[in-house]
C-alpha positions as CSV (number, residue, x, y, z in Angstrom):
1,M,-15.6,9.5,-27.8
2,G,-16.4,11.7,-30.9
3,T,-14.5,14.7,-32.0
4,T,-17.0,17.1,-30.3
5,D,-17.2,15.3,-27.0
6,F,-15.4,16.6,-23.9
7,T,-14.6,14.9,-20.7
8,R,-16.1,16.4,-17.5
9,E,-12.8,18.2,-16.8
10,E,-12.7,19.9,-20.2
11,Y,-16.1,21.5,-19.6
12,Q,-14.5,23.4,-16.7
13,T,-11.4,24.6,-18.6
14,E,-10.8,28.3,-19.0
15,G,-8.1,29.7,-21.3
16,A,-6.5,33.1,-21.0
17,N,-9.4,34.6,-23.0
18,G,-12.1,32.5,-21.3
19,P,-13.6,29.3,-22.6
20,S,-13.5,28.5,-26.3
21,K,-16.6,28.7,-28.5
22,R,-16.5,24.9,-28.7
23,A,-16.5,24.6,-24.9
24,L,-19.3,27.2,-24.5
25,K,-21.4,25.3,-27.1
26,T,-20.8,22.0,-25.3
27,R,-21.7,23.6,-21.9
28,R,-25.0,24.8,-23.4
29,K,-25.7,21.3,-24.7
30,L,-25.0,19.8,-21.3
31,S,-27.3,22.4,-19.7
32,R,-30.1,21.5,-22.1
33,R,-29.7,17.8,-21.3
34,K,-29.8,18.5,-17.6
35,D,-33.0,20.6,-18.0
36,H,-34.6,17.9,-20.0
37,F,-33.7,15.3,-17.5
38,L,-35.0,17.3,-14.5
39,H,-38.3,18.1,-16.3
40,T,-38.8,14.5,-17.3
41,L,-37.9,13.1,-13.9
42,S,-40.2,15.5,-12.0
43,K,-43.0,14.8,-14.4
44,H,-42.6,11.1,-14.0
45,I,-42.6,11.3,-10.2
46,V,-45.7,13.5,-10.1
47,Q,-47.6,11.2,-12.6
48,R,-46.7,8.2,-10.5
49,C,-47.9,9.9,-7.3
50,V,-51.2,10.7,-9.1
51,E,-51.6,7.1,-10.1
52,E,-50.9,5.9,-6.6
53,G,-53.0,8.5,-4.9
54,V,-50.1,10.1,-3.0
55,A,-51.1,13.4,-1.4
56,E,-47.6,14.5,-0.2
57,I,-44.1,14.2,-1.4
58,A,-41.2,14.7,1.1
59,V,-38.0,16.2,-0.3
60,G,-34.9,16.7,1.6
61,D,-34.2,20.3,2.4
62,L,-30.6,20.8,1.3
63,S,-30.7,24.6,1.3
64,D,-27.8,24.9,3.8
65,I,-25.6,22.1,2.4
66,R,-23.1,24.6,1.0
67,E,-22.5,26.4,4.3
68,D,-21.0,25.2,7.6
69,G,-22.4,26.0,11.0
70,N,-21.1,29.6,10.9
71,G,-22.7,30.3,7.5
72,D,-19.3,30.3,5.8
73,S,-18.9,28.3,2.5
74,R,-17.7,24.7,3.1
75,N,-14.6,23.8,1.2
76,W,-14.9,20.3,-0.4
77,G,-11.8,20.7,-2.5
78,Q,-11.7,21.9,-6.2
79,S,-13.4,18.8,-7.6
80,G,-15.9,18.5,-4.7
81,N,-16.8,22.2,-4.9
82,K,-17.5,22.0,-8.7
83,K,-19.7,19.0,-8.2
84,L,-21.6,20.5,-5.3
85,H,-22.3,23.8,-7.0
86,G,-23.3,22.1,-10.2
87,W,-25.8,20.0,-8.3
88,E,-29.3,21.4,-9.0
89,F,-31.2,20.1,-6.0
90,D,-33.2,23.4,-5.5
91,R,-34.1,23.6,-9.2
92,F,-35.4,20.0,-9.1
93,A,-37.4,20.6,-5.9
94,R,-39.0,23.7,-7.5
95,L,-39.9,21.8,-10.6
96,L,-41.4,19.1,-8.5
97,E,-43.4,21.6,-6.5
98,Y,-44.6,23.3,-9.7
99,K,-45.8,20.1,-11.3
100,A,-47.3,18.6,-8.1
101,E,-49.3,21.8,-7.4
102,E,-51.2,21.2,-10.6
103,Y,-52.6,18.0,-9.1
104,G,-53.0,19.3,-5.6
105,I,-50.0,17.3,-4.2
106,L,-48.1,19.0,-1.5
107,V,-44.2,18.9,-1.7
108,D,-42.8,19.2,1.8
109,R,-39.1,20.0,2.3
110,V,-38.0,18.1,5.3
111,D,-34.9,18.2,7.4
112,E,-32.4,15.5,6.4
113,E,-31.4,14.7,10.0
114,N,-32.3,11.1,11.0
115,T,-34.0,10.3,7.7
116,S,-32.3,6.9,7.5
117,K,-33.4,6.1,11.0
118,T,-37.0,7.4,10.7
119,C,-39.8,4.9,9.8
120,S,-41.7,6.1,6.7
121,C,-44.9,4.5,8.0
122,C,-45.2,5.8,11.6
123,G,-42.4,8.4,11.9
124,Q,-40.7,6.7,14.8
125,I,-36.9,7.2,15.0
126,R,-35.2,3.9,15.6
127,D,-31.7,2.5,15.6
128,R,-30.9,1.1,12.1
129,T,-30.5,-2.4,13.6
130,A,-34.1,-2.3,14.9
131,W,-35.6,-2.4,11.4
132,S,-35.9,-6.1,11.3
133,V,-39.2,-5.7,13.2
134,A,-41.9,-4.7,10.8
135,C,-43.9,-1.5,11.5
136,T,-47.6,-2.1,12.3
137,S,-48.7,1.0,10.3
138,A,-51.0,0.3,7.4
139,S,-49.4,2.4,4.7
140,P,-45.9,3.8,4.0
141,V,-47.3,6.8,2.1
142,K,-49.9,9.5,2.8
143,R,-52.8,8.8,0.5
144,R,-55.6,11.1,-0.4
């Protein structure tokens, strides 16, 4: 670790007068790296979908992940809360939508419930142990 590197915990530290100039500079650097990663990843996914003729991308709708059933904030503990609120799932979905729209690809935000039990080919919900039987559907993705 170099002299200007911080651990993840040090990014979060606040002194009596707020974060140091060094910590702010490091946070900005981390933010730029996250932006670059999200842009690159979304661009790669859309390019791959164009190459494969995919017409629709399904993205999990995580808009209510931070709230419980009553609409109150969930408490995941100090570390869990920082990780969850630093997770940029909505920003990534918006970048994906923006880039996919240019190629006429629909980005559909889907409910996460039963996604591990739902067949990507036919949409049938099955028990996880039933996946040993192959689906008879022709294609696992919606093509143009």
